[in-house]
C-alpha positions in Angstrom: 2.1 -8.0 -21.2 0.3 -4.6 -22.6 -1.0 -3.7 -19.4 2.1 -4.1 -17.1 4.0 -2.0 -19.8 1.6 0.8 -19.9 1.6 1.0 -16.2 5.4 1.1 -15.8 5.5 3.9 -18.5 2.8 5.9 -17.0 4.7 8.0 -14.5 7.9 8.1 -16.9 5.3 9.9 -19.6 3.5 11.9 -17.2 6.9 13.1 -15.8 8.0 14.0 -19.3 4.8 16.2 -20.2 4.8 18.0 -16.4 8.6 18.8 -17.0 8.0 20.1 -20.4 4.6 21.8 -20.0 4.2 22.5 -16.2 0.8 21.8 -15.7 0.0 18.6 -13.8 -4.1 18.6 -14.2 -3.9 19.1 -18.0 -1.0 16.8 -18.3 -2.2 13.8 -16.4 -5.6 14.0 -18.1 -3.4 13.7 -21.6 -1.7 10.9 -20.3 -4.6 8.9 -19.4 -5.9 9.4 -22.9 -2.6 8.3 -24.5 -2.7 5.3 -22.0 -6.3 4.4 -23.2 -5.7 4.7 -26.8 -2.5 2.5 -26.5 -4.4 -0.2 -24.5 -6.8 -0.4 -27.6 -4.2 0.2 -30.5 -1.5 -1.9 -29.2 -3.0 -5.4 -29.0 -4.0 -5.3 -32.6 -1.1 -3.2 -34.2 1.4 -4.4 -31.7 3.9 -2.6 -29.3 5.7 0.4 -31.0 9.7 0.1 -31.0 9.7 3.1 -28.5 6.6 2.5 -26.7 7.7 5.6 -24.3 8.2 7.7 -27.2 5.0 6.9 -28.7 3.1 7.5 -25.5 4.8 11.1 -25.1 3.8 12.1 -28.8 0.2 11.1 -28.6 -0.2 12.7 -24.8 1.6 15.8 -26.2 -0.7 16.0 -29.1 -3.9 15.9 -26.9 -2.2 18.2 -24.2 -1.8 20.9 -27.4 -5.6 20.2 -28.4 -6.6 20.5 -24.5 -4.8 23.9 -24.2 -5.7 25.5 -27.5 -8.0 27.8 -26.2 -5.2 29.6 -23.9 -3.8 31.0 -27.0 -0.9 32.9 -25.6 0.3 29.9 -23.7 -0.3 27.5 -26.4 1.5 29.6 -29.0 4.6 29.4 -26.7 4.4 25.5 -26.0 4.1 24.8 -29.8 7.1 27.3 -30.5 9.2 25.1 -28.1 8.0 22.1 -29.5 8.7 22.8 -33.0 11.9 23.8 -31.9 12.7 20.3 -30.3 15.3 18.3 -32.2 14.0 15.0 -34.1 13.9 12.1 -31.4 14.1 14.6 -28.6 10.5 13.8 -27.4 11.9 9.9 -26.7 14.7 11.3 -24.6 13.6 10.8 -21.0 16.7 12.7 -19.6 16.1 13.5 -16.1 13.0 11.1 -16.1 14.5 8.6 -13.7 13.6 11.2 -11.0 10.2 12.1 -12.4 8.8 9.0 -11.0 10.1 10.1 -7.5 8.7 13.9 -8.1 5.2 12.3 -9.1 4.8 10.3 -5.6 5.7 13.4 -4.0 3.5 15.7 -6.0 0.5 13.1 -5.8 1.0 12.6 -1.9 1.1 16.5 -1.4 0.1 17.6 2.3 -3.1 19.4 1.1 -4.9 16.2 0.3 -6.5 13.6 2.2 -5.2 10.3 2.6 -7.9 8.9 0.4 -7.2 11.6 -2.3 -3.4 11.0 -2.0 -4.0 7.1 -2.5 -6.2 7.8 -5.8 -4.0 10.1 -7.5 -0.7 7.9 -6.5 -2.7 4.8 -8.2 -3.8 7.1 -11.2 -0.8 9.1 -11.7 2.3 6.8 -10.9 0.4 3.3 -11.1 -1.1 4.2 -14.3 -4.6 2.5 -13.3 -7.6 4.1 -14.7 -10.8 5.5 -12.4 -12.8 2.1 -13.1 -9.7 -0.1 -11.9 -9.1 2.0 -8.8 -13.2 1.9 -7.9 -12.9 -1.4 -8.3 -10.2 -2.0 -5.9 -11.5 0.0 -3.2 -15.2 -1.2 -3.9 -16.6 2.7 -4.4 -18.4 3.9 -7.2 -16.5 5.3 -10.1 -17.8 8.5 -9.7 -16.4 8.7 -6.1 -12.9 8.1 -7.5 -13.5 10.7 -10.5 -14.5 13.3 -7.9 -11.2 12.4 -5.4 -9.0 12.9 -8.5 -10.6 15.9 -9.5 -10.3 17.8 -6.3 -7.2 16.3 -5.7 -5.6 18.2 -9.0 -7.6 21.1 -8.1 -6.0 21.3 -4.8 -2.5 20.8 -6.4 -3.2 23.6 -8.7 -4.5 26.0 -6.1 -1.7 25.5 -3.7 0.8 26.1 -6.8 2.8 22.7 -6.1 5.9 22.6 -8.4 7.0 19.6 -10.2 10.3 19.5 -8.1 11.6 17.4 -5.5 11.4 18.5 -1.8 14.4 20.3 -0.3 16.5 18.6 2.0 14.6 19.8 5.2 11.1 19.0 3.6 12.2 15.4 2.3 11.8 13.3 5.3 8.2 14.2 6.2 7.0 14.0 2.7 8.6 10.9 2.1 6.9 9.7 5.1 3.6 10.7 3.6 4.4 8.8 0.3 5.2 5.7 2.6 1.8 5.9 4.5 -0.4 6.3 1.3 1.5 3.1 -0.1 1.3 1.4 3.3 -2.6 2.3 3.2 -3.0 1.1 -0.5 -1.3 -2.4 0.7 -3.2 -2.8 3.9 -6.5 -2.2 2.4 -5.4 -4.8 -0.5 -4.3 -7.4 2.1 -7.1 -7.1 4.5 -10.2 -5.5 3.1 -11.7 -3.3 5.7 -15.2 -4.4 4.1 -17.1 -6.6 1.4 -17.2 -10.1 0.5 -13.3 -10.5 -0.3 -10.6 -11.1 2.1 -8.2 -9.5 0.1 -7.5 -7.4 -3.0 -4.5 -8.8 -4.9 -4.6 -6.2 -7.6 -4.1 -3.5 -4.5 -1.4 -5.4 -2.8 0.4 -6.1 -6.3 0.1 -2.6 -7.2 1.7 -1.4 -3.5 4.7 -3.7 -3.9 5.3 -2.5 -7.4 5.2 1.2 -6.5 7.4 0.4 -3.2 9.8 -1.1 -5.7 10.0 1.8 -8.0 10.3 4.2 -4.6 13.1 2.0 -3.3 15.1 2.2 -6.5 15.1 6.0 -6.4 15.7 6.2 -2.7 17.9 3.1 -2.1 19.8 4.1 1.0 16.1 5.2 2.9 15.9 2.5 5.6 12.1 3.1 6.0 11.6 2.8 2.3 13.5 -0.6 2.2 11.6 -1.2 5.5 8.4 -0.9 4.0 9.1 -3.0 0.9 10.5 -5.8 3.0 7.2 -5.6 5.1 5.3 -5.8 2.1 7.0 -8.8 0.5 7.3 -10.8 4.1 3.3 -10.0 4.7 2.0 -10.7 1.1 4.3 -13.9 1.0 1.7 -15.6 3.5 -1.3 -15.1 1.2 -1.8 -18.2 -0.2 -2.3 -20.0 3.2 -4.6 -17.2 4.5 -7.6 -19.3 3.5 -8.3 -23.0 3.7 -9.9 -25.6 1.2 -13.3 -24.3 2.2 -12.3 -20.6 1.8 -12.3 -20.1 5.7 -9.9 -17.5 7.0 -6.8 -19.0 8.8 -4.8 -17.1 11.5 -1.0 -17.1 11.3 -0.8 -20.0 14.0 -3.5 -22.2 11.9 -1.7 -21.8 8.4 -0.2 -24.3 6.1 3.5 -22.6 6.1 4.3 -24.7 3.3 2.2 -22.7 1.0 4.0 -19.5 1.8 5.7 -17.9 -1.1 9.7 -18.9 -0.1 11.0 -16.5 -2.9 9.4 -13.5 -1.3 10.4 -14.4 2.0 14.0 -14.7 0.9 13.9 -11.3 -0.7 12.2 -9.6 2.2 14.3 -11.3 5.0 17.6 -10.5 2.8 16.2 -6.7 2.4 15.8 -6.1 5.9 18.9 -8.0 7.0 20.7 -5.4 5.0 18.9 -2.5 6.0 18.7 -2.6 9.8 22.3 -2.6 10.8 23.2 0.7 8.4 20.0 2.7 8.6 18.2 4.8 11.3 15.7 2.7 12.8 12.0 3.2 11.9 8.5 1.8 12.5 8.5 0.1 9.1 12.0 -1.3 9.7 10.8 -3.0 13.0 7.6 -4.3 11.6 9.5 -5.9 8.8 11.7 -7.6 11.2 8.9 -9.0 13.0 7.5 -10.2 9.9 11.1 -12.0 9.2 10.9 -13.7 12.6 7.4 -15.2 11.8 8.2 -16.2 8.5 11.7 -17.8 9.3 9.9 -20.1 11.6 8.9 -23.5 10.1 6.4 -24.3 12.5 4.0 -21.8 14.7 5.6 -23.4 17.8 9.2 -22.5 16.7 8.6 -18.9 16.4 10.9 -16.8 18.5 8.0 -15.3 20.7 10.7 -13.4 22.9 12.6 -11.7 20.1 9.2 -10.6 18.7 8.2 -9.1 22.1 11.5 -6.9 21.9 10.6 -5.5 18.6 7.4 -4.8 19.7 8.4 -3.1 22.7 11.0 -1.0 20.3 8.2 -0.5 18.0 5.9 0.8 20.8 8.4 3.2 22.1 8.9 5.1 18.8 5.5 4.4 16.9 2.8 3.3 19.5 -0.7 3.0 18.1 -3.9 0.6 18.6 -2.3 -2.1 16.3 0.9 -1.9 18.0 -0.8 -2.5 21.3 -3.1 -5.1 20.1 -0.2 -6.9 18.4 2.2 -6.8 21.3 -0.4 -8.3 23.8 -0.6 -11.4 21.6 3.5 -11.5 22.0 3.1 -10.8 25.6 0.8 -13.5 26.0 3.4 -16.0 24.4 6.0 -15.3 26.8 4.6 -14.2 29.9 0.9 -15.8 29.8 -2.1 -14.9 28.7 -3.5 -13.4 32.0 -0.7 -10.8 32.0 -1.6 -10.0 28.5 -5.2 -9.4 29.5 -4.3 -7.1 32.2 -2.2 -5.0 29.7 -5.2 -4.9 27.6 -7.7 -4.0 30.4 -5.1 -0.9 31.1 -4.8 0.0 27.3 -8.8 -0.3 26.3 -9.6 3.1 27.7 -8.3 4.4 24.3 -11.3 5.3 22.1 -9.5 4.0 18.9 -8.8 0.8 20.4 -12.0 0.1 22.2 -14.1 0.3 19.2 -12.0 -1.8 17.0 -13.3 -5.4 16.5 -9.8 -6.7 16.6 -9.6 -5.9 20.3 -12.4 -8.4 21.1 -11.0 -10.9 18.8 -7.6 -10.8 20.4 -9.2 -10.8 23.9 -11.0 -13.6 22.7 -7.9 -15.6 21.7 -6.1 -14.6 25.0 -9.2 -16.0 27.0 -8.8 -19.5 25.2 -5.3 -19.5 26.0 -6.4 -19.2 29.7 -8.9 -21.9 29.4 -11.7 -19.7 29.9 -14.2 -20.5 26.9 -17.2 -19.1 27.8 -15.5 -15.9 27.8 -13.7 -16.6 24.5 -17.0 -17.6 23.0 -18.6 -14.3 24.0 -15.9 -12.2 23.0 -15.7 -14.2 19.4 -19.4 -13.3 19.0 -18.9 -9.9 19.7 -16.0 -9.6 17.4 -18.0 -11.3 14.7 -20.9 -8.7 15.1 -18.6 -5.7 14.7 -16.5 -6.1 12.0 -17.7 -5.3 8.2 -15.3 -7.7 6.4 -17.5 -11.0 5.4 -14.6 -13.4 5.7 -13.4 -12.2 9.2 -17.3 -12.4 10.2 -17.5 -16.2 9.1 -14.1 -17.1 10.8 -15.1 -15.2 14.1 -18.6 -16.7 14.1 -17.1 -20.2 13.4 -14.6 -19.8 16.2 -17.7 -18.9 18.7 -19.7 -22.2 17.4 -16.5 -23.9 18.1 -16.2 -22.9 21.8 -19.9 -23.4 22.1 -19.6 -27.2 22.0 -18.5 -29.2 24.5 -14.7 -29.5 25.3 -13.3 -32.6 23.7 
């Protein structure tokens, strides 16, 4: 309870301090210390009646301590603080926009995607360096360095705590969505390591996407990304079997899918598509909805999915779109047609080096009845992936095909 409350309040408190004092780097450090103090005191002393006001007061005092050496500035800020009417520290005022502003600040174009993700999880998500490091399976020192560099870059570029102008807003919003998408994808299918997924990252990405949607309710791509996350994460309970072996979509026990998340995601994308400017996240969410609404794998409306992938490929082409579309082509026009299209597309360096190309090619060869070719591709994919659960699944599929056919 305390942990969730602190994460919810973190961007509100940070936004309040940055609006008041204007120094993101020092304010963010002060808020982190206030959150740490609350995490140790509240479980013993109880949550204050006004937890946001408590955090703002503690963080403000810490900020004052951290800036005391800058005498002129400290004197000015202390004067402002002393003149603040009683209770004003708990008046969040325009704080409803602070979280949105923090999103844009953390995803400043001067930062690398890795730094944007780490800073977003810390400043907007309220996660500590240790939590972020565990989620991404990197040393805590690495995360600390990324965040330190990110805050320095923000300071050096003179980024202000203001919402982007109308002309800049679409590009900056797209950057925020991309960061949330990266966080979710790393959580849903870990790129390396022993775990298939990291629930803490997927949950945090969905929570942050909800916050963004609440502040930009008319943005179709924001709604599309949230719907995509909900519809995708709904399948997580069925992604491994009782033995812990990864299960691809067509093999999953669909009774284990989260019906509530599916209903929410379908409703969200159904309302969004007719009224919003069409974008890639909406199309991906629509594809996920078609999959999730099929009670059985054989009930999937593959012609509709292929149409959606054709639309996605026209506005946002990429390696994963090519690979996923090939599966839809196979289901509509046959595996040989899909294999021919993959052969034409694999000249792309980004595609030729990806283990999922070999995995999908193996699936298509198996559909076509060429067990030996499928086995060879499954073995190649198993050797190429850094994910241990994927490697076990791919190796198991290769072993199945090495046996005599029934």
